[in-house]
N, C-alpha and C positions, 0 to 999 in steps of 0.2 A: 523607437516607435511608442507613442502614447495612446492608450486606449481610453477614449472618453466614453461616458455613458451612451451617447447617441451612436458612436461607432460600434460598441459592443452590442446594443440592441439591434442595429441594422444587421450585423453579422449573424446574430442568433436567429432572427426572422428569416433571413435567407437560408440558413442551414436548416431550419425547421422545414421550410417548403421543399428542400431538396431531399431530406432523409426521412420525411414522415412515412413514406412508403416502407422503408426499411424497418423502422423501429416499432411500428404498430404491431402488437401481438397481445394475446390474452394474458391478464395478470392474475387470474384466479388461481386457486391452489390446485385445481384438477388438471395438472399438467404432467406430461411424461417426464420433463426435465425442469427442475425448480432451482433457480439461482438465489442464494441468500448472501448478499454482501455484509460487510461490517455495519454499515449505516449509510445514511444519504449524505454523500459528499461527491464533489465533481470526479475525483480519480476513480471512485467506485462505479460511478455512473458510466464513466468511460469504459471501464471493464465490461459492464453491462451492455454497452453499445457494441463492443467487440464480439461479445457472446451472441447478440442478435444478428449481427452481420453473418457470422458463421452459421447460425441457424437458417438464415434465409438462403445461404449458398447450399446447404446440405438438405434442406426440407424439400428441395426439388427431387430428391431421390427417396427420402423417407418421411412419412407423415407423422413426425413427432412434434408434439405441441410444447411450447416453452414459455415460461413466465418467471417474473422475478418478485421477491418479497423483500421490502426494504425496511429493516428495523429503525426505530427512532434512536437518535444518538444517545439520549439519556438513559434509555432502557434496552440498549442494544443486545446485551447478553441474554436477558430474560426473553426478549422478543425472538432472538435466534433459536432458543430452546424450544419456545412455543411453535415456531414455524416448523422446525424439524419434526416435532411431534405431529403437527397437522399433516405435513407431507407424508409422513410415515403411515398415518391412519388412511390417507387417500392413495396409498400404494404408488407414490411417485417412483418412476423407474430410476432416476438419477436425482440426487440432492448435491448441488454445487454450493459449497460453503467457504466463506472467508471467516474463519473462527475469531470471534471477539469475546467468547465467553469462557476462555481458558479450559480447564479440565472439567468444569462443571457440566459441560455439554456432552461429555464423552459417553455417558450411559445412554443418552438419547440417540447419538449417532450409532452407537453399537446396536441398539434396538432397531434402528432403521435398517442397518445391514442385515440384521437376523431376520427382518420382515421381507427382505428381497431387494431393497434398494442399494444402488451403487452410491457410495458417498465419496465424492471427489472434492478435495479441498483446493483452494487457490489462494495465493497471496499469504494466508496464515493457516498453518496446518493444525492437525490435532497432535498433540505431543504423544499421545498413545499409539499412534499409528494404526496398524492393523488391528491391535487389540481394542481400539476405540471405534472400529468399524470402518476406518478409512481405506479404500482400496488404492488410491494413489493421490499424491499431492502434486499440483502444478505450481512450481516454484518460479517466481520472477527471475531470481538470481541465486547463486551459491551463497548461502548465508555465511559460510566460512570467510569468503571474499569481502563481505560487507565490513567486517571489523577493519580489514586492511584498507579498504577504500575510505572509510570514515577517519582512520587514523592518518592516512596520507593527506587528507584535506585539512585535518587539524594541524599537522605539521606545517603545511604550506601557509595556511591563514595566520598561524602564530609566529611566522617568520623563522621557524627552526626550534623555537623554544617559548614556553609560556604555559599558563594554567587554563584548564577548562573544566566544565561540568557537563553532565548529562541530563537531559529532561525528557522523559517519555510520556506516553499518554496513559497507559495502564499496565500494571503488572500482569493482567490476564491476556495481554496481546502476545501470543506465542512467537510470532516472528520478530516482534520487537525485543522480547527477552532474549532470543537467540543472537540478534544482531548486537545487543549491548554486551553480552557475554563475549562475543567474537572481538569487539572493540577493546574490552579490557584486557583480553588475552594478548592481543596484538601489541598493545603499548607496554605490557609487562614483560613480554618475552623477547622482543626484538630491540636490540641496542639502537637501532635507527631512531627510536622514538624516546630515547632516554632524556631528552631535554624538554619534553612536554609532560605535563603532570595533571592527572585527574585528581583535583583537590578535595573531592568528596566521593567516597566509595559508593554512598547511597545514590540512587537515581532520584532526581526530583520529579514529582508527579503533581499535577494541578489538583486543587481541591475538588474541582468539578471538571469533568471531561467535556469541556466546551470552550469556545473561543475566549470568553471572559476568563475562564479558569487558567488557561494558558498564559494570557496576557498578565494576569496578577502574579502568577509564579514567576514569569520572566522578570518582572520588575523587582520581585523579592530578591531574585538571583543578582540582578544588577546592583542592588543595594549592598551586597556582600563585597563588591569591589569598591563602591563609593564610600562605605563606612570603614574600610581598611581591614575587614576580616580576611579577604583574599586580594590583596592589592595588585597581584599579577594576573588575576582572572580577566580574560578578554574574549572568551568564546563559550557559547552554549551549543553543544551538539544535540541535535534532536532527530531521532530516527522515526519521525512521524510527520507526514505531510501537513496535517491539520495543526499540529504543534508548531512546526517550523513557521508556517504562515502567520499564525497568531503571534508567536514570539517576535518574528521580525517586524510585524506591524506595531507592536508595542514599543520597540526600540526606535522605530522611525518616528512615531507619534510623540514620543518623549525626548526626541533629540539625542539619543544615546548612541548613535551609530559610530561615533569616534572612539568610544570606550569599550564597546561590546558588539560582537558579531554572532551571527547565527549561521550554522551549517547543519548537514545531515541530509535527510530525504526531503525533497521539495518538488512541488508541482510548479512549473515555470510560470504560468499566469498569476499564481498566488504569491510568487516571490519576485515578480517583475519590479515593483516599485522599490522594494528593499534592496534588490540587487543594484539598481540605479543609484540608490543613496549610499551604497557601500556597506549595508548592514548584512547582506548575504552574498559574500563574494564567490562562494563556490558551494554547489550542492549537487546531488545525484538523484536519479530516479530511473525506473525502468519504463517500458512502453506499456501503459495501462490498456490501451485498446488491443494490443497484441497479446497480452496476458489473458483477457477475457476471451478473445478469439481462440487461443490455443487451448484454454480450459474447456471450452465448448467442444472443439474438435475432439479432444481426448475423451470427453464424456460420451459424445455420440458414437465414436468408434467402439468404445467399450460395451455400451448398452446394446448396440446392434451386432455384437459379436465379431466385428471386423478385426478386433485386436484382443489378445488374451492378457490378463493381468499377471504378467510375469517378466522378470528382468530380460532385457535384450529385445523385447517386442519393439517394433518401430510404429510410431504414430504418424500418419500422414496429415498435415495441418495446412492444407490449401496453400496460400501465398507464402507462408512461412516455411514451406519444405516439410522436413521430417524431424522428429525428435524421438529419442529412445527412452523407454522405461528403465530406470536403474535403481539400484539400492540407494536409499537416502543415506548419505554419509554422516548425517548429524543425528539421526534417530534410529533406535533399534527397531526391527521388525516393521520397516516402513519403505515405500517406494515413492519415487518422485519422477517428474518429467521437468527438465529445466528449460526455461524460455531463453535466457541469454545472459548478457552482462549489463552493468549499470551504464547509464548515459550520464555524463557529466556536464553540468551547465555552469557557465560563468558569463562575464560581460561579453564575450565573443559570440555567444550563440542564444542567450536567453530571450532576445528580442524575437528572433525568428521562431524559436520554440513556442513562445507564447502566442504568437500570431497563428501558428499551425493548430495549436490547441483550441484557440478561439474559433477558427474556421470549423473545427469539429464540433463546437457548441459549447466548450467548457472554458470560460473566459475568467474564472476566478471571481472573488469578491470585488466589488466597486472600489473599496478602499486599498486593495492590493495592486490594482492595475492602472489607476489614474496617475 
C-alpha cells in the first residue's frame, strides 16, 4: 500500500472530524494532571491521544482536568525541567513525564513530589526511582527483554553472522541507555550470538538530535564499511524511533540499502518506505496509544485514591484489563507497571500497521511513506 500526499491528507482530515470531540481539552498549566512527553513527534503524540481517550472515559466520574505540555526537540531537557517546575508551583496533582533530561531533572521531580504531586513516568523513567520523587513508572515493555529482542533481530538480519554498530539519540535518554546495556549484555553472555559482533563499543550519537543529525551520522557509519574500516559491517541498530526513521531514509536516499540495513525501534509509517526497499527488514515497537492510555489510568487511579502505591496492587485500565504494580527489576527502590511485549514488524505486516496508524492520524513524514 502506497500513501500519497493526497491519500494521507484525506485520511487526516477525516480523522480530525471524527476525533476532534475526543482530543479537545485545555492545555494550560493549571490542570490536575499534566502530561510532559519527550518532545513533539508522532509516537509521543499518539501516547498523548491514548491518555486523552482514557481521560474522556474516566472524566464521566471524576472532574479532573488534563493538559499536555510539549517540549521543543532541540531544548527538550531544559523545557521538561521548566515545565516540571511550573506544574509544581501550580500544585498539579499528577505530573506524567517521559524523561528526556537524564538525572538533571531529578531534583525538580523530587521537589514536585515533596510539594504533594504524584510523579508518574511513562516510556522513560527516572533512574533514581523513589529517591527522585517517582512513585511509579509505566513501562512499555520489560527492558531486560529489549536486549534479547534486538539481538535476535540482529542475528536474523545478519544471516547468523556479521558486524553491526549501535546508534542512539542521546546518552540522557534513560530508557535507551537501559536497552543498549541489555543488548550488549545479551550478545556478550549468550553463545547463540557468538557470530555477530558489535564492532564499536561506543554508541554513535548524532552531533545534533534532529533528523539531519541522524542522517549525517548514518552516512558516516556507512562510510566505515565503504572505506574498509569495518568491511563486514552491514547493520545499524537504533533503539530510537526518530533515529531509525532518519537513518533508514538516509540509506534509501543514497541508494545504500544493498550494503547497510537499519533495525531497532521503529514507528511503522516512518519505516514503510525503507521496509519496502529492504533497508529496514525487521523492527519492533510497543503500542503507543495503549501506553498513554495505561499511564493515564494509573495516574487517575492513584490520585483519586482507588489504588495504593505498593507492590501487588491491581490497576484497572479500561479496555486493557488489569495490570499489577511490581518492584522494578532493573532499578533499586522503584516500582513499575508493565504494558506488555514488543510488536515485531516486517514485510508481512508493516503495510497494515502503517495504515492503521494513519487512520489514527499518524502517517509519518511524507518522505518516509510515499
